[in-house]
C-alpha positions as CSV (number, residue, x, y, z in Angstrom):
1,M,7.9,-24.8,222.2
2,K,6.2,-24.8,218.8
3,S,7.2,-23.7,215.3
4,I,5.9,-23.3,211.7
5,L,7.2,-22.6,208.2
6,G,6.0,-19.7,206.1
7,R,6.9,-17.3,203.3
8,K,7.7,-13.6,203.7
9,M,5.5,-11.6,201.3
10,G,6.4,-8.0,202.2
11,M,5.6,-5.2,204.7
12,T,2.6,-3.1,205.3
13,E,0.9,-1.3,208.3
14,V,-2.2,-1.9,210.3
15,F,-4.0,0.3,212.8
16,A,-5.6,-0.4,216.2
17,K,-8.9,1.1,217.1
18,D,-7.2,3.8,219.2
19,G,-5.1,4.9,216.2
20,T,-1.9,3.0,217.1
21,M,0.0,2.1,213.9
22,Y,1.9,-1.2,213.7
23,P,4.5,-1.7,210.9
24,V,4.1,-5.4,210.2
25,T,5.6,-8.1,207.9
26,V,3.1,-10.3,206.2
27,I,4.1,-14.0,206.4
28,E,2.1,-16.4,204.2
29,V,1.5,-19.6,206.2
30,L,0.2,-22.4,204.1
31,P,-0.7,-25.7,205.9
32,N,2.5,-27.5,206.9
33,V,1.8,-31.2,206.2
34,V,3.6,-33.7,208.5
35,L,5.6,-36.2,206.4
36,Q,7.5,-38.1,209.1
37,K,8.1,-38.1,212.8
38,K,11.8,-38.3,213.9
39,T,12.3,-40.4,217.0
40,K,15.1,-40.6,219.5
41,E,15.2,-44.4,219.1
42,K,15.8,-44.3,215.4
43,D,17.1,-40.8,214.6
44,G,18.6,-39.6,217.9
45,Y,16.3,-36.6,218.3
46,E,12.6,-35.7,218.1
47,A,11.2,-33.5,215.3
48,L,8.5,-33.3,212.6
49,Q,9.5,-33.4,209.0
50,I,7.0,-31.2,207.1
51,G,6.2,-30.3,203.5
52,Y,5.3,-26.8,202.4
53,E,3.7,-25.7,199.2
54,E,2.2,-28.0,196.5
55,L,4.5,-29.4,193.8
56,P,3.5,-31.1,190.5
57,L,4.4,-34.8,190.6
58,R,6.5,-34.5,187.4
59,L,8.9,-32.2,189.2
60,A,9.5,-34.5,192.2
61,N,12.5,-36.8,192.0
62,K,12.2,-40.5,192.9
63,P,13.6,-40.3,196.5
64,R,11.1,-37.6,197.4
65,Q,8.3,-39.4,195.6
66,G,8.9,-42.2,198.0
67,I,8.6,-39.9,201.0
68,F,5.3,-38.5,199.8
69,K,3.9,-41.9,198.9
70,K,4.8,-43.4,202.3
71,A,3.1,-40.4,204.1
72,G,0.1,-40.6,201.8
73,V,0.2,-36.9,200.8
74,T,0.6,-35.0,197.6
75,P,4.2,-33.8,196.6
76,K,5.5,-30.7,198.3
77,R,8.0,-28.2,197.1
78,H,9.9,-27.6,200.3
79,L,10.9,-29.9,203.2
80,A,11.9,-28.8,206.6
81,E,12.0,-30.0,210.2
82,L,10.0,-28.4,213.1
83,K,10.8,-29.0,216.7
84,G,8.7,-28.4,219.8
85,D,6.9,-30.4,222.4
86,E,3.6,-28.8,221.8
87,I,3.4,-29.9,218.2
88,Y,5.4,-33.2,218.3
89,G,3.0,-34.9,220.8
90,T,-0.2,-33.8,219.1
91,K,0.6,-34.3,215.4
92,N,0.9,-37.5,213.4
93,V,1.9,-38.2,209.8
94,G,-0.6,-36.6,207.4
95,D,-1.8,-34.0,209.9
96,T,-1.4,-30.3,209.1
97,I,-0.1,-27.3,211.1
98,D,-1.6,-24.0,210.3
99,A,-1.4,-20.4,211.5
100,S,-3.7,-20.9,214.4
101,I,-0.8,-22.3,216.6
102,F,0.2,-18.6,217.2
103,A,-2.2,-15.9,218.4
104,A,-2.0,-12.1,218.6
105,G,0.3,-11.1,221.4
106,D,2.6,-14.1,221.3
107,V,6.3,-13.5,221.2
108,V,8.2,-15.5,218.6
109,D,11.6,-15.7,217.0
110,V,11.9,-15.4,213.2
111,L,14.6,-17.4,211.4
112,G,15.5,-16.5,207.8
113,T,18.3,-16.0,205.3
114,T,19.5,-12.5,204.7
115,K,19.7,-10.9,201.3
116,G,23.5,-10.6,201.3
117,H,25.7,-7.9,199.7
118,G,26.7,-9.6,196.5
119,Y,30.3,-9.6,195.3
120,S,32.4,-7.4,197.6
121,G,36.0,-6.5,198.1
122,T,38.0,-6.9,201.2
123,I,37.6,-3.3,202.3
124,K,33.8,-3.7,202.7
125,K,33.7,-7.4,203.4
126,Y,36.3,-7.6,206.2
127,G,37.1,-4.0,207.0
128,N,40.6,-4.1,205.8
129,H,42.7,-0.9,205.6
130,I,43.0,1.0,202.4
131,G,46.6,1.2,201.0
132,P,48.4,4.4,200.0
133,K,46.6,6.3,197.3
134,A,49.5,8.6,196.2
135,H,52.7,8.2,194.1
136,G,51.1,5.7,191.8
137,S,50.8,2.8,194.2
138,G,47.9,1.3,192.3
139,Y,46.9,-1.2,195.0
140,H,44.9,0.9,197.6
141,R,41.8,-1.4,197.4
142,Q,43.4,-4.7,196.5
143,I,43.8,-7.8,198.7
144,G,47.5,-7.2,199.6
145,S,50.3,-9.6,199.6
146,L,49.8,-13.4,199.1
147,A,53.3,-14.2,200.4
148,N,53.4,-17.2,202.8
149,N,57.0,-16.8,204.0
150,G,58.1,-20.1,202.4
151,R,55.7,-22.2,204.5
152,C,53.8,-23.6,201.6
153,N,54.7,-23.2,198.0
154,N,52.3,-22.5,195.1
155,R,49.2,-22.1,197.2
156,V,47.3,-19.5,199.3
157,I,47.2,-20.2,203.0
158,P,43.6,-21.0,204.1
159,G,41.9,-18.2,205.9
160,K,43.3,-15.4,203.7
161,T,40.8,-12.6,203.4
162,M,39.9,-12.2,199.8
163,S,37.2,-10.6,197.6
164,G,34.1,-12.7,197.1
165,H,30.5,-13.3,197.8
166,W,29.4,-11.5,201.0
167,G,26.4,-13.3,202.4
168,P,23.7,-14.5,202.4
169,E,23.7,-15.8,206.0
170,H,21.3,-17.3,208.4
171,A,19.9,-14.8,210.8
172,T,17.5,-14.9,213.7
173,I,15.4,-12.0,215.0
174,L,14.5,-12.5,218.7
175,N,11.3,-11.5,220.5
176,V,9.1,-10.5,217.6
177,T,5.4,-9.8,218.5
178,V,2.6,-11.4,216.6
179,I,0.1,-8.7,215.7
180,E,-2.5,-10.9,214.0
181,S,-3.0,-14.5,213.0
182,N,-5.5,-15.7,210.5
183,A,-5.6,-19.4,209.8
184,E,-8.6,-19.1,207.4
185,K,-6.8,-16.8,205.0
186,G,-3.3,-18.3,205.8
187,Y,-1.2,-15.4,207.1
188,I,0.5,-14.1,210.2
189,L,1.4,-10.5,210.8
190,V,4.5,-9.9,212.9
191,K,5.7,-6.5,214.2
192,G,8.7,-5.0,212.4
193,G,10.9,-6.4,209.7
194,V,12.3,-10.0,209.3
195,P,15.4,-11.2,207.5
196,G,15.3,-12.1,203.8
197,P,13.9,-10.8,200.5
198,K,10.3,-11.1,199.5
199,K,9.1,-14.6,198.7
200,S,11.8,-16.1,200.9
201,L,11.1,-18.9,203.4
202,V,11.1,-18.0,207.1
203,M,10.5,-20.1,210.2
204,L,8.5,-18.9,213.3
205,R,9.2,-20.5,216.6
206,S,8.3,-19.8,220.2
207,A,10.7,-17.2,221.8
208,V,13.6,-18.9,223.5
209,L,14.2,-15.8,225.8
210,T,11.1,-16.2,227.9
211,Q,12.0,-13.7,230.6
212,F,10.5,-10.8,228.6
213,K,7.0,-9.6,229.6
214,K,4.3,-10.5,227.0
215,P,3.6,-7.2,225.2
216,E,0.2,-5.8,224.9
217,V,-1.4,-5.8,221.4
218,K,-4.3,-3.5,221.0
219,E,-7.5,-4.6,219.2
220,L,-7.2,-3.9,215.5
221,I,-9.7,-2.2,213.3
222,D,-12.0,-4.5,211.5
223,R,-10.5,-4.8,208.1
224,T,-13.3,-6.9,206.5
225,P,-14.2,-5.2,203.2
226,V,-17.5,-3.5,203.2
227,K,-19.9,-4.6,200.5
228,E,-21.0,-1.8,198.3
229,T,-24.7,-1.3,197.8
230,A,-26.2,0.2,194.8
231,P,-27.5,3.7,195.5
232,A,-31.3,4.0,195.5
233,Q,-32.6,5.6,192.3
234,E,-34.8,8.6,192.9
235,A,-38.1,8.8,191.2
236,P,-38.2,11.3,188.3
237,A,-39.8,14.6,189.2
238,E,-43.3,15.1,187.8
239,Q,-43.5,17.5,184.9
240,P,-45.9,20.4,185.5
241,K,-49.1,20.0,183.4
242,G,-49.6,22.7,180.7
243,E,-52.7,25.0,181.0
C-alpha cells in the first residue's frame, strides 16, 4: 500500500483519443517531504510523518521549528502521516514523495472532509417529525420537550437531538480510477468527484478493496500547448508600369 497528500483544486474534463470524455477532479500534489519515520519500537506503529506546502519561518511555532530543524528541511504548512509498506521501506528523512507513485489506471481511495451543511435544525439534521401546524401550536419545527422525567435536574440529558452544526465530516470515496499522473507539473487527475471544497486537503491511498478488476483507461489526447508561429508575410504585388 502507498499514499500521498494533495490539494483538491476543482473539476474539469479530459478526452481520450477515441472521443471518450472523463469527468475528472484535479488534485495538486506538491512534493511530500518526509520529516520523521514512526517505528514500532518507539511509537507502536509504522508510518511516515510528512510536511506539505512551504511555510515562512516566522509563522512556524517553536515546537514545529524543532521538527523541521531536526529533519533538516524548510518549514511546512501542513503535517500528516502516510502509511504503506511500499513507501515506508524506500523513504528516509528528507526524501520526497511525488505524484509518480501513482500511474494512469491505478485504483485508489480518496479521503477528505466534506463541506457540511452549516447550521441546521433537527428536522434536516436528524430527520425528526414535524409537529402539528394548526391551531396555533407554534412549535412544528422546534426541538420538542427537554423534560428528563426527574432523572437529572437542571440539565439536558446527553444525546438529545438539538439544532446545531451539521458536518463537516470525514469521508472516503472507494475505488477511484487515476486518469493521469504528472509528477513534473505536480498533479493527479482522478475520475469523478471527491469530498471537500476547493483548496481542501485530500489523501490518496491504494484501494483497500482489491478484488475489483483494474479498469481500462484509454490513451488521452496530447494536451501539450501548440506553439503559435507567425504567419508568413506575402510579398507585395508588383504595380503595373505606366505606358
